[in-house]
C-alpha positions in Angstrom: -91.3 -151.0 -72.4 -89.8 -147.6 -72.1 -88.6 -147.6 -75.7 -92.1 -148.6 -76.9 -93.6 -145.6 -75.0 -90.9 -143.3 -76.3 -91.5 -144.5 -79.9 -95.3 -144.0 -79.5 -94.8 -140.4 -78.1 -92.4 -139.7 -81.0 -94.8 -140.9 -83.6 -97.8 -139.1 -82.0 -96.0 -135.8 -81.9 -94.3 -136.1 -85.4 -97.4 -137.0 -87.4 -99.2 -133.5 -87.0 -96.0 -131.8 -88.2 -95.8 -134.1 -91.2 -99.4 -133.4 -92.1 -98.4 -130.0 -93.4 -98.7 -129.9 -97.2 -96.1 -127.8 -99.0 -97.4 -128.5 -102.5 -99.6 -126.4 -104.7 -102.8 -125.3 -103.1 -106.1 -124.1 -104.6 -107.6 -121.1 -102.8 -111.3 -121.3 -102.1 -112.8 -118.2 -100.5 -114.8 -118.8 -97.3 -117.5 -116.3 -98.3 -118.7 -115.2 -101.7 -117.6 -111.8 -102.8 -114.9 -111.5 -100.1 -111.4 -111.4 -101.7 -108.4 -113.4 -100.4 -105.5 -111.0 -100.7 -102.0 -112.3 -101.4 -99.3 -109.9 -102.4 -101.8 -107.2 -103.3 -104.0 -109.2 -105.6 -107.1 -111.3 -105.2 -106.1 -114.9 -105.0 -109.7 -116.3 -104.9 -109.9 -119.6 -107.0 -106.2 -119.3 -107.9 -103.4 -121.9 -107.3 -100.6 -120.9 -104.9 -97.4 -122.8 -104.5 -94.3 -122.1 -102.4 -93.4 -122.2 -98.7 -96.3 -121.2 -96.5 -97.9 -122.1 -93.1 -95.8 -124.3 -90.8 -93.3 -125.1 -93.4 -92.5 -121.5 -94.2 -88.8 -121.1 -94.3 -88.6 -118.0 -96.6 -86.7 -120.0 -99.1 -89.1 -119.7 -102.0 -91.7 -116.9 -102.2 -95.3 -117.7 -102.9 -96.3 -117.9 -106.5 -99.9 -117.0 -107.3 -101.1 -118.5 -110.6 -104.5 -117.2 -111.8 -105.0 -114.3 -109.3 -106.4 -111.0 -110.5 -105.3 -107.5 -109.5 -107.6 -105.4 -107.4 -109.6 -102.9 -109.5 -108.5 -99.3 -109.0 -110.5 -97.2 -106.5 -113.6 -95.6 -108.1 -113.5 -92.0 -109.1 -115.7 -90.3 -106.6 -115.7 -86.9 -108.3 -114.1 -84.6 -105.8 -115.2 -81.0 -105.9 -112.5 -78.4 -106.3 -114.0 -74.8 -106.2 -111.2 -73.3 -108.4 -112.3 -75.5 -111.4 -115.5 -73.4 -111.7 -117.8 -76.5 -112.0 -120.6 -77.0 -109.5 -120.5 -80.3 -107.6 -122.7 -83.2 -108.6 -124.5 -83.4 -105.2 -124.7 -81.4 -102.0 -126.2 -78.1 -101.1 -126.6 -75.5 -103.8 -124.4 -72.5 -103.2 -126.1 -69.3 -104.6 -123.7 -66.4 -105.2 -125.4 -63.0 -104.7 -125.5 -60.7 -107.7 -122.9 -57.9 -107.9 -125.5 -55.1 -108.2 -126.3 -54.8 -104.5 -129.1 -57.4 -104.1 -127.6 -58.5 -100.8 -129.9 -59.9 -98.1 -130.7 -57.7 -95.1 -128.5 -58.0 -92.1 -129.6 -60.3 -89.3 -130.8 -59.1 -85.9 -128.1 -58.7 -83.3 -127.7 -61.3 -80.6 -125.6 -61.1 -77.5 -125.3 -63.5 -74.6 -122.7 -63.7 -71.8 -121.9 -66.1 -69.1 -120.2 -65.3 -65.8 -118.7 -67.3 -63.0 -118.0 -66.4 -59.4 -117.2 -68.0 -56.1 -119.8 -69.1 -53.6 -121.0 -66.3 -51.3 -118.9 -66.0 -48.1 -120.3 -65.7 -44.6 -120.7 -62.2 -43.3 -117.7 -60.6 -41.5 -118.0 -60.2 -37.7 -119.0 -56.8 -36.6 -116.3 -54.3 -35.9 -117.6 -53.2 -32.5 -119.1 -56.3 -30.8 -121.2 -55.9 -27.7 -119.4 -56.4 -24.3 -119.1 -60.0 -23.1 -121.1 -60.7 -19.9 -119.2 -63.0 -17.5 -121.1 -65.5 -15.5 -120.5 -65.2 -11.7 -118.1 -67.7 -10.2 -119.6 -69.9 -7.4 -117.0 -71.4 -5.2 -119.4 -73.1 -2.8 -122.1 -75.6 -3.2 -124.9 -74.8 -5.6 -128.0 -73.8 -3.7 -130.7 -76.5 -3.9 -128.3 -79.2 -5.2 -127.9 -82.4 -3.1 -124.6 -82.6 -1.1 -121.7 -84.5 -2.7 -120.4 -87.5 -0.9 -116.7 -88.0 -0.2 
């Protein structure tokens, strides 16, 4: 009985590992227009063969048959001021003429910020008034009920 259970467990765990295909595979992209990059080229609708996935042992590199290289990045037309050409878009820079047609100077503007500590309480006076001491009463307080012993 134990050997039958062991054989069933062995078969149940070995079948998923044997399900891995190592033959040639056709690449079908999951979404139109999204490339599938393999070794720096688009492998969409190409055939790939070699070790990959769970069987990857790095013995044979992948071979992509039918892939196409990515197109080079588009020329965005960078603007270099030393070339003397104006850019194709952006704000128009107007150089003032050399004969003194400069715009008038803008009005002055000044603003400042300061920071300081919170105000402190006033200092005590230097010559305080004399302290009046309350008289000491050693006996019972007049008008108070007598204390019991």
